[in-house]
C-alpha positions as CSV (number, residue, x, y, z in Angstrom):
1,M,21.6,27.7,57.0
2,N,18.3,29.6,57.6
3,R,17.2,27.5,60.6
4,P,18.3,27.2,64.2
5,Y,21.4,25.4,65.3
6,T,20.0,22.3,67.0
7,T,21.3,20.2,69.9
8,L,19.7,16.9,70.8
9,F,20.2,16.8,74.6
10,M,19.0,13.7,76.5
11,L,19.6,11.4,79.4
12,I,20.1,7.8,78.4
13,S,21.1,4.4,79.8
14,V,24.3,2.6,78.6
15,D,22.1,0.7,76.2
16,G,20.5,3.8,74.8
17,K,17.1,3.8,76.5
18,I,15.4,7.0,77.6
19,S,13.0,5.4,80.0
20,T,13.0,2.6,82.5
21,G,10.1,0.8,80.7
22,S,7.5,0.8,78.0
23,T,4.6,2.3,79.9
24,D,3.9,5.8,81.3
25,V,4.1,4.6,84.9
26,L,7.8,4.0,84.3
27,D,10.0,7.1,83.9
28,F,13.6,8.1,84.5
29,D,12.7,11.1,86.6
30,S,10.4,9.3,89.1
31,D,12.2,6.0,89.1
32,F,15.7,7.4,89.5
33,A,14.4,9.3,92.5
34,N,13.8,6.0,94.3
35,I,17.3,4.6,93.6
36,E,19.9,6.5,95.6
37,Y,22.9,5.7,93.4
38,L,21.1,7.0,90.3
39,K,19.4,9.9,92.1
40,Q,22.6,11.5,93.2
41,G,24.2,11.3,89.8
42,K,21.1,12.6,87.9
43,K,21.5,16.0,89.6
44,Q,24.4,16.6,87.2
45,F,22.1,16.1,84.2
46,H,19.8,18.9,85.5
47,E,22.8,21.1,86.2
48,L,23.8,20.7,82.5
49,E,20.2,21.3,81.5
50,Q,20.3,24.7,83.0
51,Q,23.0,25.6,80.5
52,T,21.0,24.7,77.4
53,D,19.4,27.1,75.0
54,L,16.4,29.3,75.9
55,H,14.4,27.7,73.1
56,N,13.5,24.1,73.7
57,L,11.6,21.7,71.4
58,N,9.6,18.9,73.0
59,S,6.3,17.1,72.5
60,G,2.9,17.4,74.1
61,K,3.1,13.7,74.9
62,V,6.2,14.1,77.0
63,F,4.8,17.2,78.8
64,A,1.5,15.5,79.5
65,K,3.4,12.6,81.0
66,M,5.4,15.0,83.2
67,G,2.2,16.5,84.7
68,A,1.6,19.6,82.6
69,N,-2.2,19.0,82.4
70,E,-2.4,18.7,86.2
71,G,-0.4,21.9,86.7
72,V,2.5,20.2,88.5
73,M,5.2,20.2,85.8
74,F,6.9,23.4,86.8
75,Q,6.9,24.8,90.4
76,E,8.7,28.0,89.5
77,K,8.7,30.2,86.3
78,I,11.5,29.3,83.9
79,P,13.0,31.6,81.2
80,V,12.5,29.1,78.4
81,T,10.3,29.3,75.4
82,F,9.0,25.9,74.4
83,V,8.3,24.7,70.8
84,L,5.8,21.9,71.5
85,I,4.8,19.3,68.9
86,D,1.2,18.2,69.8
87,S,-1.1,16.8,67.1
88,K,-3.0,14.2,69.0
89,P,-3.5,16.4,71.1
90,H,-2.0,15.4,74.5
91,L,-2.2,18.8,76.1
92,T,-5.5,20.1,77.5
93,K,-6.5,23.8,77.8
94,S,-5.5,23.8,81.5
95,G,-2.2,22.2,80.6
96,V,-1.5,25.0,78.0
97,E,-2.5,27.6,80.5
98,H,-0.2,26.1,83.2
99,L,2.7,26.2,80.8
100,L,2.1,29.8,79.8
101,E,2.1,30.7,83.4
102,K,5.4,29.0,84.2
103,T,7.4,29.5,81.0
104,A,8.6,32.4,78.8
105,G,6.2,31.3,76.1
106,L,4.9,28.6,73.9
107,I,5.0,27.9,70.2
108,L,2.5,25.2,69.7
109,V,2.8,23.1,66.5
110,T,-0.1,20.9,65.5
111,T,-2.2,19.4,62.7
112,K,-5.4,19.9,64.7
113,N,-7.5,22.9,63.8
114,D,-9.4,22.5,67.1
115,H,-6.3,22.1,69.4
116,P,-7.1,23.4,72.9
117,A,-4.5,26.1,72.5
118,T,-6.6,27.7,69.8
119,K,-9.1,28.7,72.4
120,I,-6.6,30.7,74.4
121,E,-5.5,34.3,73.7
122,H,-2.2,35.1,75.2
123,E,0.7,37.4,74.2
124,N,3.2,34.6,74.7
125,L,1.3,31.9,72.8
126,S,1.7,31.2,69.1
127,V,0.0,28.3,67.2
128,I,1.5,27.0,64.0
129,H,-0.8,24.7,62.0
130,F,0.2,22.2,59.4
131,D,-2.2,20.1,57.3
132,L,-2.0,16.3,57.8
133,R,1.7,16.2,58.5
134,I,4.3,18.6,60.1
135,N,7.0,19.7,57.7
136,F,9.9,20.1,60.1
137,E,12.3,21.6,57.6
138,G,9.6,24.3,57.0
139,L,8.9,24.6,60.7
140,F,12.6,25.2,61.5
141,S,12.8,27.8,58.8
142,Q,9.8,29.6,60.2
143,L,11.2,29.5,63.7
144,W,14.3,31.2,62.3
145,S,12.5,33.9,60.3
146,D,9.4,34.6,62.3
147,F,10.5,33.9,65.9
148,N,14.3,34.8,65.7
149,V,15.2,31.3,67.1
150,R,18.9,30.9,66.5
151,K,19.6,27.9,68.8
152,L,17.3,25.1,69.7
153,T,17.7,22.3,72.3
154,I,15.7,19.2,71.4
155,Q,14.5,16.9,74.2
156,S,11.7,14.9,72.7
157,G,10.8,11.2,72.5
158,G,12.6,8.5,70.4
159,T,10.0,8.7,67.5
160,L,10.3,12.4,67.0
161,N,14.1,12.3,67.5
162,A,14.1,9.8,64.6
163,V,12.1,12.0,62.3
164,L,14.4,15.0,63.0
165,T,17.5,12.8,62.5
166,R,16.3,11.3,59.3
167,D,15.5,14.8,58.0
168,K,19.1,15.9,58.8
169,L,17.9,18.6,61.2
170,I,20.2,17.7,64.1
171,D,23.5,19.5,64.3
172,E,24.9,18.3,67.7
173,V,24.2,15.4,70.1
174,S,24.8,16.0,73.8
175,I,24.0,13.0,75.9
176,V,24.4,12.2,79.6
177,I,24.8,8.4,80.1
178,A,23.5,6.9,83.3
179,P,25.3,3.8,84.7
180,L,22.6,1.2,84.1
181,L,21.3,-1.2,81.5
182,V,17.5,-1.2,81.0
183,G,16.7,-3.5,78.1
184,G,13.3,-4.3,76.6
185,E,12.6,-4.1,72.8
186,D,9.6,-1.9,73.4
187,T,11.3,0.5,75.8
188,P,11.9,3.9,74.1
189,S,15.4,4.6,72.9
190,L,17.2,7.8,72.0
191,I,16.3,7.2,68.3
192,D,13.3,5.0,67.5
193,G,11.2,5.1,64.3
194,P,11.3,2.6,61.4
195,S,14.3,0.4,61.1
196,L,16.5,0.3,58.0
197,T,15.9,-2.8,55.9
198,K,18.0,-2.3,52.7
199,I,21.7,-1.5,51.9
200,S,20.5,1.4,49.8
201,E,19.1,3.0,53.0
202,L,22.5,3.3,54.7
203,K,22.5,6.9,53.5
204,E,20.0,7.5,56.4
205,L,22.7,6.8,59.0
206,T,23.9,9.8,60.9
207,M,27.7,10.0,61.4
208,L,29.1,11.7,64.5
209,E,32.4,13.2,65.5
210,L,33.3,13.3,69.1
211,A,33.8,16.9,70.4
212,H,33.7,16.5,74.2
213,V,33.8,13.7,76.8
214,K,33.7,14.2,80.6
215,P,33.3,11.6,83.3
216,L,30.8,12.8,85.9
217,R,30.2,11.7,89.5
218,N,28.5,8.3,90.3
219,S,29.8,6.8,87.1
220,Y,27.8,9.1,84.8
221,L,29.3,10.3,81.6
222,H,28.7,13.4,79.4
223,L,29.4,13.0,75.7
224,V,29.0,15.7,73.0
225,Y,29.1,14.8,69.3
226,K,29.0,17.1,66.2
227,V,27.0,15.7,63.3
228,R,29.1,15.2,60.2
229,A,27.6,16.9,57.2
230,N,29.3,14.4,54.9
231,S,28.3,10.8,55.9
232,G,31.4,9.4,54.1
233,L,29.2,6.7,52.5
234,A,29.7,5.7,48.9
235,T,26.9,6.9,46.6
């Protein structure tokens, strides 16, 4: 396997949502801070987050939502190199500069030739360009061979999570379940993307094997699953 070992690490509700609503004004981080019961328990997620890999894959959309462009995402420098998927783009030049100041480095992946990151010269910035569509299998191979990335934590949105899952690029799922139900058909979930519509598509399902379960404080729960290489489905 000439690609990094990948762990999808996320905070979700009991019904699998990764946000409190369908708009950018609603977010687990800001909203949990205003609910004492959830606020106290959420600290455990951040404690576990400190133990994840030093290479992290996320999206420019998520980082822009968290305040990267305003320079408020990180208050202190962290020893993590981020692989950021950003083709819209969502990140501005100042946002990229803020992240370079506060992280160990950025590997910016985009389909835009004129992404703001291309206007920046920095020893800890690399830009990987794809035409039209990002080939994630090729990207992960390049992370292995060119950047020596052996382990990669993934903390992106439901749409990107779906792409990586369908492409069989997730090896492990580590989720912290918060004790609440969110609901809403348009609220982002752990895995979004197109729904299956035919029996022949059942091969797209990802089978998991439980490796770890630990009850946390305030009714939170930490679950770790290994992705089964063999789905067990009849061909």
